[in-house]
C-alpha positions, -999 to +999 in steps of 0.1 A: +000+000+000+014+034-010+008+063+015+013+101+012+044+098+034+061+078+006+061+110-014+075+134+011+108+154+010+124+182+029+122+216+012+137+248+026+111+276+024+137+298+007+136+276-024+099+282-030+100+307-059+080+339-052+088+356-085+093+344-120+129+345-134+140+378-148+134+366-184+110+339-195+129+308-203+158+318-180+151+289-156+174+260-148+167+225-161+174+192-144+175+164-170+168+129-158+170+095-175+140+077-161+155+043-168+186+046-148+181+078-128+212+096-142+209+134-141+224+164-160+221+201-152+214+227-179+193+258-186+158+255-200+170+271-233+189+239-239+158+218-243+162+215-281+195+198-274+177+169-257+148+165-282+152+151-317+136+153-351+103+134-351+095+140-315+059+152-309+057+180-283+022+183-268+013+215-249-018+226-230-032+258-245-055+267-216-056+303-205-057+315-169-084+341-162-084+366-133-106+345-111-099+362-078-124+390-070-121+414-041-152+433-030-176+440-001-208+428+014-240+447+008-251+466+028-226+462+056-195+470+035-174+442+051-145+429+029-152+399+007-129+377-014-142+353-040-123+327-060-143+316-091-136+279-094-159+266-121-184+282-145-220+268-143-250+277-164-270+309-163-243+332-149-237+310-119-203+299-106-189+274-081-167+295-059-146+297-027-156+327-007-142+345+024-154+351+051-174+319+045-192+318+078-209+351+071-217+345+034-248+323+035-274+318+008-291+351+001-260+372+009-253+401-015-219+412-026-204+437-050-170+439-068-158+471-082-128+485-102-127+519-119-161+523-135-168+486-136-192+469-112-201+433-107-230+422-084-232+388-068-256+367-047-248+336-028-273+309-039-261+278-021-236+265+004-216+233-001-188+213+015-152+226+020-162+263+019-177+261-016-206+283-027-227+287-057-228+324-066-247+343-093-229+372-110-245+400-130-239+436-141-262+467-140-253+476-176-260+442-192-223+438-201-212+402-201-199+395-165-168+378-181-157+411-195-159+428-161-142+398-145-113+402-169-112+439-161-113+439-123-102+404-114-069+394-099-046+366-112-052+337-087-016+330-077-010+297-059-013+298-021+025+292-016+033+325-034+030+347-004+024+381-021-004+399-038-005+396-076+010+424-096+004+436-131+033+416-147+017+383-134-010+387-161+017+380-186+041+358-167+016+335-151+005+325-186+021+305-213+030+321-247+005+297-264-024+302-240-056+306-261-086+288-244-098+308-214-108+287-184-080+279-159-076+292-123-040+279-122-014+279-150+000+247-165+033+258-151+058+237-170+048+257-200+057+290-184+093+284-194+086+281-231+094+310-253+086+317-290+123+314-300+125+280-283+094+268-302+110+281-334+143+262-326+124+230-319+104+234-352+136+240-372+150+208-356+120+188-369+101+185-336+064+184-343+039+202-320+003+198-312-021+213-286-048+201-263-068+219-237-072+210-200-086+237-177-067+235-145-089+237-114-084+244-077-080+206-071-044+209-085-035+222-050-056+196-031-035+177-006-037+139-003-055+133+030-062+096+026-038+073+043-040+050+012-033+065-022-060+043-037-086+062-017-076+096-029-099+113-054-087+140-077-111+167-088-124+164-124-110+189-149-125+197-183-104+188-213-106+186-251-084+168-275-093+177-311-094+153-341-063+170-354-044+165-322-056+129-320-044+122-355-009+136-347-008+114-316-018+084-337+009+090-363+036+094-337+025+063-318+024+041-349+057+054-361+074+048-327+082+085-322+085+100-288+055+119-274+068+147-251+042+161-228+047+196-214+033+195-179+014+171-157-019+185-170-010+175-205+000+140-192-034+136-174-053+146-206-032+123-228-034+093-205-072+098-203-077+091-240-091+060-255-068+041-280-088+019-304-079-017-313-062-005-345-040+019-325-058+050-334-060+076-306-096+089-303-104+126-299-123+134-267-140+162-249-152+158-213-138+155-178-105+141-168-109+121-136-078+099-139-055+098-108-021+086-121-001+068-095+025+041-094+014+011-113-002+031-141+008+019-176+017+049-197+003+043-232+011+076-249+036+097-229+072+088-234+089+120-221+078+148-199+087+184-190+075+194-156+082+217-127+091+206-091+060+198-071+047+199-036+055+171-012+026+146-008+008+160-038-010+141-066+013+159-091+044+145-074+028+111-074+021+113-111+058+121-118+069+093-096+046+069-115+063+080-147+099+079-136+100+058-104+095+070-068+130+065-056+146+080-087+123+111-085+129+117-048+167+113-053+165+139-081+144+162-059+170+159-031+197+167-056+177+198-068+174+210-032+211+205-026+219+226-057+194+254-049+169+248-076+137+269-073+105+251-067+068+252-077+050+274-101+076+301-108+105+277-102+128+257-123+120+226-145+128+190-151+130+171-184+124+134-179+135+112-208 
């Protein structure tokens, strides 16, 4: 039986990156051979050195939206914070609100910024601080437009500062197109347009999928047995074009290189037909990848360094071996690598 303590490691708080590197793509890169555990140390700009013509690079093109709203209660004026977790029908959202004990069904709130105003009403109360909230505007403007104008980038809880204007760019990949995430697919934050051009000139193919990252990406494993842990579902789409690219690469024995654990989760959720064709899909990814999982599509991975006892670390361990991954993490700590969303990266081959 695997337990969360099997995926623990010591991390000095000083190594938790609070800011992005000065330049996008300026991060360090730990390269690991998942068969033997050998490691090399490079910069992220050297990724093209490790990939080869014919590799298929798969990226997650989801776009983070400013899902954190700051406002006040009506009529008392008390401060309110609302994190929009998931869009529902009819202008309703699943959200985390604070102070939760005071915001019961029927409570009214307002969020303002400049000349923009967004009204909200708590409709229902759920477990773990979740609420259903309805949002609307006086002017009839689409609430999404106002959210984009006055909302704040929802930086992860381990980044202990308020968001700043540059986060709107840096907490977003250069290929982000499909709005819907409340957390970035952080392995992609290192990727630059020049790096993509260098990969293309080397003959590395690229395709995109979409998986909208939810708050569950930060959910700790509380179960004593990994088999009892449930990951939150996340909406994903793999187009017919992307599925065809995956099918060709798989049939031709070419490497499929996933950028990020979110991409891995979407890819490994796909159905492969009896003839080897990868089927396009659109729905909810519910797969919890843990040791024992048989990887059918992913043969290499670019990923950041993850939290101890997290489902993302478990996924990486399933791919490369728990002992080898934890050894690499200890080496990264010893060498002063930066951890988590704005930190450095690993390339696992």
